[in-house]
Each structure stands twice: as structure tokens, then as C-alpha cells.
C-alpha positions in Angstrom: 66.8 61.8 21.6 64.1 59.3 22.1 63.7 57.6 25.3 63.0 53.9 25.5 61.0 52.3 28.1 63.1 50.4 30.8 61.8 47.0 31.8 60.5 47.0 35.5 61.9 43.5 36.1 65.4 42.3 35.8 66.4 40.1 32.9 66.5 36.9 34.9 62.8 37.6 35.7 61.3 37.3 32.3 63.3 34.1 31.3 59.8 32.3 31.4 58.3 34.9 29.3 60.9 34.6 26.5 60.5 30.9 26.7 56.7 31.2 26.4 57.2 33.6 23.6 59.5 31.4 21.5 57.2 28.7 21.8 54.3 30.7 20.8 56.3 31.6 17.6 57.1 28.0 16.8 53.5 27.0 17.2 52.2 30.1 14.8 54.8 28.9 12.4 53.7 25.4 12.2 50.3 26.7 12.0 51.0 28.9 9.1 52.9 25.8 7.2 49.9 23.8 7.7 47.4 26.5 6.7 49.7 27.2 3.4 49.6 23.3 2.5 45.7 23.4 3.1 45.6 26.4 0.9 47.6 25.0 -1.8 45.6 21.7 -1.5 42.4 23.5 -2.0 43.5 25.6 -4.8 44.9 22.5 -6.8 41.6 20.8 -6.0 39.6 23.9 -7.5 41.5 23.9 -10.4 41.1 20.2 -11.0 37.3 20.9 -10.6 37.5 23.2 -13.6 37.5 26.7 -11.8 39.5 29.2 -13.3 42.5 30.9 -12.0 40.5 34.4 -11.9 37.7 32.6 -9.9 40.2 31.0 -7.4 42.0 34.4 -7.0 38.8 36.2 -6.2 37.5 33.5 -3.6 41.0 33.3 -1.9 41.8 37.0 -2.0 45.0 36.2 -3.7 45.9 37.7 -6.9 46.0 35.4 -10.0 49.7 35.6 -10.4 50.1 34.1 -6.9 47.4 31.6 -7.8 49.4 30.6 -10.9 52.6 30.3 -8.7 51.0 27.9 -6.3 49.6 25.8 -9.4 52.9 25.7 -10.7 54.2 23.7 -7.6 53.3 20.2 -7.5 51.4 19.8 -3.9 53.4 17.8 -1.2 51.8 14.3 -0.2 51.4 14.0 3.3 51.8 10.7 4.6 48.6 9.1 6.2 50.7 7.1 8.7 53.8 8.0 10.7 55.0 4.5 9.3 55.0 6.2 6.0 57.6 8.7 6.9 60.9 8.2 5.4 63.6 7.2 7.9 
């Protein structure tokens, strides 16, 4: 039977580490969403500029099927000012 490492500190001592890790995950998720929006916008811009799906796929490291899927979705507009956000 495999043995699992035993934590050196008691569970009450690592609450700060749990909160910090959760905050890091939240920040990473937000960064990932931003990166995906940026990639989608760049793919749409490249296509409007006349680049082929094959060219876009080669430049992004995505396969052509994934590029076509991204192009099939209308890019979301991001509000320029916070006052433009829906209430």
C-alpha cells in the first residue's frame, strides 16, 4: 500500500496558504480568459486581413479545425468605459 506524505503543520496553520493558492487560481483564470479573448480577436483580425485558416493555424500552433471553431463564433465586444457595462 502506498504511503502518502504527512503534512508537517496542522490544518489550521495552512489557511493562509489555501487562501493564497485560491487567489492565484482566480488570477490565473482571469488571465486565461483575457488571453483567449486576445487570441480570438487576433485570429479574427488576421482572417479579415486575408490570411488563410492554414496560415493562422501555423502561426498560432492551433490546428485548422480549432481556428475554424474560433472564427465561427462572433467575437465579444469589450466595453471601452465602465459606464458602457450593462446594468
